[in-house]
N, C-alpha and C positions, 0 to 999 in steps of 0.2 A: 862814544857818547859825545854829543855836541858841546862845545864850549858855552859857558854862561855868557850871554850877550847883554845882560843888563849892567851898564857901567855904574860904578860908585857915584853917588850923588844924582842919580837919574830921578827926575821929578815927574816923568810921565812914561809909563810902560805901555808899549804898543804890541800888537800881535806878532810883529816881526822879531821882537826881542825874546820870544818864547818858542824855541825850536822843538821842545818836547811835548807841547800841548797846543791844541787848537781852541782858542777862546776869542769871542767877539770883544770889541773895545768896551762895551757896556759891562760885560762880565769882569773884565780886568779891572775896570774902575770900581766895581762893587767889592772885589777882592781887596784892592788897595785900601778901601775904606775900613776894612777889618784889621789892618795892620797898624799898630802904634807907630807914629812917625811917618805914615803914608808910604809913598813910592820909594823915597830914599832909603827906607828900611827893608825893602824887598830885594833879596838877592836872586831868587829864582822862583819859578812856578812850574810844577810838573804834575802829571797824573799820578794817581795812587797805583801801587802794585796790586795784583789780584788778592794777595793775602790781606793787604791793608783795606781793600774794599770789603772783604768779609768781616774784618774786625769793626769797621765803621758800621756795617749793617747790624751787627750784634750790639754795638754801643747804642744805636738808635732804638733798638727794641727794648733795651733795659728800662724797667720801670723804677728800679731802685738800685743804686750802686753800679759798679762796673767790675765784672770779673776779670777784665783784661788789664787792670792796673796791677803792676807788679810791685808790692811793697818790700822794702828791706829795712830792718831795724839795726842800727849801730849804737854801740855804747862808746862814748868818747870821754876820756878821763878829765879833760880840762877845757876851759873856754879858749885858751890859746890853741890847743889841738883842734877844737871845733872850728875856729875861724880859719886855720890853715887848711883843713879838709874842705870847707866850703869854698875857699879861694881856689884850691886845686880843681874842684869839681866845676867851678865857673870857667876855668881855663879849658877843660875838656869840652864843655858846651860851646865855648867860643871857637874851638877848633873843628867841631863836627857839625856839618849842615843839618843832619837829621835831628840833632838835639836842639836845633833852633827852628824847627818846623812846626807848623800848625796845619790842621786839616780844615779846609773851607768847603762847605757843601750847600748851605742854605742859600737860596736864590740862584743856584747854578744848575745847569743840566747834568753835569758830572762833577764829582768831588775832585779837588786838587790839593796838593801839598804846597804850602807857601813857606819858603825858607827866608827867615828874617836875617838881616845882617847882624843885628845886635839884640840880645835879650838878657835880662837879669834873672837869675834863679829866684823864683818865689820862695819866700821863707816865712813861716809863721811859727809862733810860739804857743804851746799849750801847757797846762799845768797838770802835774801828776799828784794824786791824792796820797799823802804820806800814810794815811790810815788804811789803805788798800794795797793788795799785792800789785807791785809795779808791773810784773810780766803780764798779769791778767789784764791790766789797763791797756798795755801796749797791744796785746792780742785783740782786745775789743776794737781798738782804733783801726786795725788793719783788716777787719772783716770786710769782705767784698761789698756787702750791703751798705757799708758806711763810706766807701771810697767813690770819689767822683772827680774827674778832671774835665774841664771845658776843652775839647779837642780843637776848638777854633782859636785858642790862646796859647801861643808858644811861650815858654817851652813846655813840652809834655812830660816834664820832670819837675817835681816840687819837693820841697823840704819842710818838714815839721820838726820842731825841736822842743824838748822839755828838760828841765834840770831835775836831776834826782834829788829829792828833798834832803836825804841824810848826808850824802857824800859830796854833792856839788858837781858830780859828773853829769854829762849830757847824754840824753837819748836822742838820736836823730832818725826820723822816719823818712825814707826816700820813697817817693811814689813816681814810678815810671810807667807810662802807658805802652803796652805791647805794640801798638801801631807804629811806634818809632824805634822799636828795639830788635827788629829782625833784619 
């Protein structure tokens, strides 16, 4: 596999810096516009693997939700443990290119993966209804028709958290798109 040729702090990415994909300069410029921070936040650009192309095809066909989002529900006993888990997960994202990748295809002839140098895990908070069964609420939340990730925004891993009304423990819903998990 060729070495990554895009140097840190690069402000203009050219075709010569991309040994794994053939792109015109105008396509590269459009890709860079999709990346927060621009060119300096682009670590690499390369084509999709065949399985990823298939997953993207199904993602584009979906009218509601996305069956290729892999949800995981965790119960974490305290806020301290929640913050430690999120910090550890951020370190994993920082270490692995695929977890900092987005898929760009609009305005391009062929879709590409764009590895960002830095991304922060998106984290949202939702509220659980103390008057309803908690497990039923969590199960509803992870139904495929309710799940959606913008594949053009890295990372393709998101966190949703809710505090359990009675105990103060936390439920953490991790959403990971299959397109980056194989």
